[in-house]
C-alpha positions in Angstrom: 0.0 0.0 0.0 1.5 3.3 -1.1 -0.3 6.5 -0.2 0.6 10.1 0.2 -0.4 11.3 3.7 -2.2 14.6 4.1 0.3 17.5 4.5 -1.6 18.9 7.5 -0.9 15.7 9.5 2.1 16.6 11.6 3.3 16.6 15.2 2.0 20.2 15.3 -1.6 19.1 14.9 -1.3 16.3 17.5 -2.7 13.8 15.0 -0.8 11.3 12.8 -2.5 9.8 9.7 -1.7 6.1 9.6 -3.8 4.8 6.6 -7.0 5.4 4.7 -10.1 4.1 6.3 -10.9 2.0 3.3 -7.6 0.2 3.7 -8.8 -1.4 6.9 -10.7 -4.6 6.8 -13.6 -4.9 9.3 -12.8 -7.0 12.3 -9.1 -7.1 11.5 -6.2 -5.2 13.1 -3.2 -3.5 11.6 -0.1 -2.3 13.3 1.1 1.3 12.9 4.2 3.0 14.1 3.4 6.5 15.5 6.5 8.2 16.7 8.2 5.4 18.7 5.0 3.6 19.7 3.6 0.5 18.0 -0.2 0.8 17.9 -2.8 -1.7 16.9 -5.7 -0.2 14.9 -9.1 -1.9 14.5 -12.1 -1.1 12.3 -15.2 -3.0 13.5 -18.2 -4.1 11.5 -20.2 -1.1 12.9 -17.6 1.2 11.3 -16.1 2.3 14.6 -12.3 2.7 15.1 -10.2 1.6 18.1 -6.5 2.0 18.7 -4.6 0.3 21.5 -1.0 -0.6 22.3 0.3 -3.4 20.0 2.5 -5.0 22.8 0.8 -7.9 24.6 1.4 -7.1 28.3 1.5 -10.8 29.3 4.0 -12.1 26.7 5.8 -8.9 25.8 5.4 -9.7 22.1 4.1 -7.0 19.7 1.1 -9.1 18.4 -2.2 -7.4 19.5 -3.0 -6.4 15.9 -3.1 -10.1 15.0 -5.6 -10.9 17.8 -9.1 -12.2 17.4 -11.7 -9.4 17.4 -15.1 -10.1 19.1 -17.3 -9.0 21.9 -18.0 -9.8 25.5 -21.3 -8.4 26.6 -21.5 -5.0 24.9 -17.7 -4.6 24.9 -15.8 -4.8 21.6 -12.7 -7.0 22.4 -9.5 -8.3 21.0 -8.0 -11.6 22.3 -4.2 -11.8 22.3 -2.9 -14.5 19.9 -0.3 -15.5 22.4 -2.1 -16.6 25.6 -5.6 -15.6 24.7 -6.3 -12.9 27.3 -9.3 -10.7 26.2 -9.0 -6.9 26.2 -11.8 -4.3 26.0 -10.9 -2.2 23.0 -12.6 0.9 24.6 -10.6 0.8 27.9 -7.7 -1.5 27.4 -8.7 -3.5 30.5 -8.0 -7.2 30.4 -11.4 -8.8 31.0 -9.8 -11.9 32.3 -8.0 -9.9 35.0 -9.8 -6.6 35.4 -8.2 -5.6 38.6 -4.6 -6.1 37.5 -3.4 -2.8 36.1 -0.2 -4.4 34.8 -2.3 -6.4 32.3 -3.8 -3.6 30.4 -3.4 -2.1 26.9 -2.8 1.6 26.5 -5.7 3.2 24.6 -5.0 5.9 22.0 -7.3 8.5 20.6 -8.3 7.6 17.1 -10.4 9.5 14.6 -11.5 9.5 11.0 -10.8 12.7 9.1 -11.3 13.2 5.3 -11.1 9.5 4.8 -7.9 9.1 6.8 -7.5 7.2 10.1 -5.5 9.4 12.5 -4.0 8.6 15.9 -3.8 11.3 18.5 -0.7 12.1 20.4 -2.4 11.5 23.8 -2.9 8.0 25.1 
């Protein structure tokens, strides 16, 4: 995939374009490098976007974008492909160990602007 990113997407705006929305397949993740952070980006069947840390906090491997997307109750989730812990894509909380703050994914702001998926600098 080769695309020219919008010129107004810079560190000055606080948002980084990572791909076109149409490049994302529903219910599949992709990994993006934003600054020095590896981020897993997901487009769900309902069209919503989620961005979480790509590093699995249990195994230490950068594999979350390859996880299985699903739901638990009303929570959109991703299951790590390593040891199968399930994470809420909205909060990063591990639903298998909700009280363990060491087993969470960082959540990053994500938005759709002019057909581009952008990741915010906060997170």
